[in-house]
C-alpha positions in Angstrom: 28.8 -1.4 3.3 25.5 -1.0 1.3 23.4 2.1 1.9 20.0 1.2 4.0 16.6 1.8 2.4 15.8 4.5 5.1 19.1 6.3 4.3 18.3 6.5 0.6 14.8 7.6 1.2 15.9 10.3 3.6 18.4 11.5 1.0 15.9 11.7 -1.6 13.2 13.3 0.5 15.6 16.0 1.6 15.7 17.5 -1.8 13.5 20.4 -1.6 11.8 19.8 -5.2 10.8 16.4 -3.9 9.9 17.4 -0.5 7.5 20.1 -2.2 6.0 17.6 -4.6 5.4 15.1 -2.0 3.3 17.5 -0.1 1.7 19.1 -3.0 0.5 15.8 -4.0 -1.0 14.8 -0.7 -2.3 17.9 0.5 -3.1 19.9 -2.6 -3.9 17.1 -5.1 -0.9 17.8 -7.0 -1.5 21.6 -7.5 1.9 23.5 -6.9 1.1 25.2 -3.8 4.2 24.9 -1.9 7.3 25.9 -3.9 10.8 24.7 -3.2 12.2 28.2 -2.8 9.5 28.6 0.2 11.2 25.8 2.1 14.0 26.2 4.6 15.8 23.3 6.2 15.4 22.7 9.8 17.5 21.0 12.4 15.5 17.8 12.8 17.1 16.9 16.4 15.1 16.9 19.5 16.2 16.3 22.9 13.9 15.3 25.8 14.8 15.3 29.5 12.7 12.5 30.6 12.5 11.3 34.3 13.7 7.9 35.3 13.7 5.8 38.5 14.3 8.0 41.6 13.5 11.4 39.8 16.7 11.0 37.8 16.8 12.9 34.5 17.4 11.0 31.6 18.2 12.8 28.2 16.9 11.1 25.1 17.7 12.5 21.6 15.4 11.9 18.6 16.0 12.7 14.9 13.2 13.2 12.6 14.2 12.3 8.9 13.4 15.7 7.5 11.9 18.8 8.8 11.4 22.0 6.6 10.0 25.6 7.4 7.3 26.8 4.9 6.8 30.4 4.7 3.5 31.6 3.0 1.8 35.0 2.5 -1.9 34.7 3.0 -4.4 37.6 3.2 -1.5 39.7 3.4 -0.3 38.0 6.5 2.8 35.8 7.2 2.2 32.0 8.1 4.7 29.7 9.2 4.0 25.8 8.7 6.5 23.0 9.6 6.3 20.2 7.5 8.0 16.8 8.5 8.7 13.4 6.9 9.6 10.3 8.2 10.3 7.5 5.9 10.0 3.7 6.5 10.8 0.7 4.2 8.4 -1.6 6.1 4.9 -1.0 8.0 5.6 -0.2 11.6 2.5 0.2 13.7 4.2 2.2 16.1 4.8 4.9 13.8 1.9 7.2 14.7 3.2 7.0 18.5 6.8 8.0 17.4 5.5 10.9 15.1 3.6 12.0 18.3 6.4 12.2 20.3 8.4 14.3 17.7 5.3 16.7 17.6 5.0 16.9 21.5 9.0 17.8 21.5 8.4 20.5 18.8 5.6 21.9 20.8 7.4 21.9 24.0 10.3 23.7 22.3 7.9 26.4 20.9 6.6 27.0 24.5 
């Protein structure tokens, strides 16, 4: 069975060096601000308990492609930043909604 394009992309982006390069390019114009050794793999599984018909609880499990924690020191204080990547082989206009759901589940877990 051949690998799907999204599986190949997910495995590629999971590499800490590649992951750091992607965010350094898009956020910092290619400057090496995020170093691979500052990244820690995070569990990308999220579970939401949604209410369905008659207030029945319906569990939904979602998976982000890649999620890493970035720990940096600025002004002598520790900052924690969560970077995530979601790969797609084709244009999908609902991707902002999908990413917003992932973010909301992450915020809910932090609360």
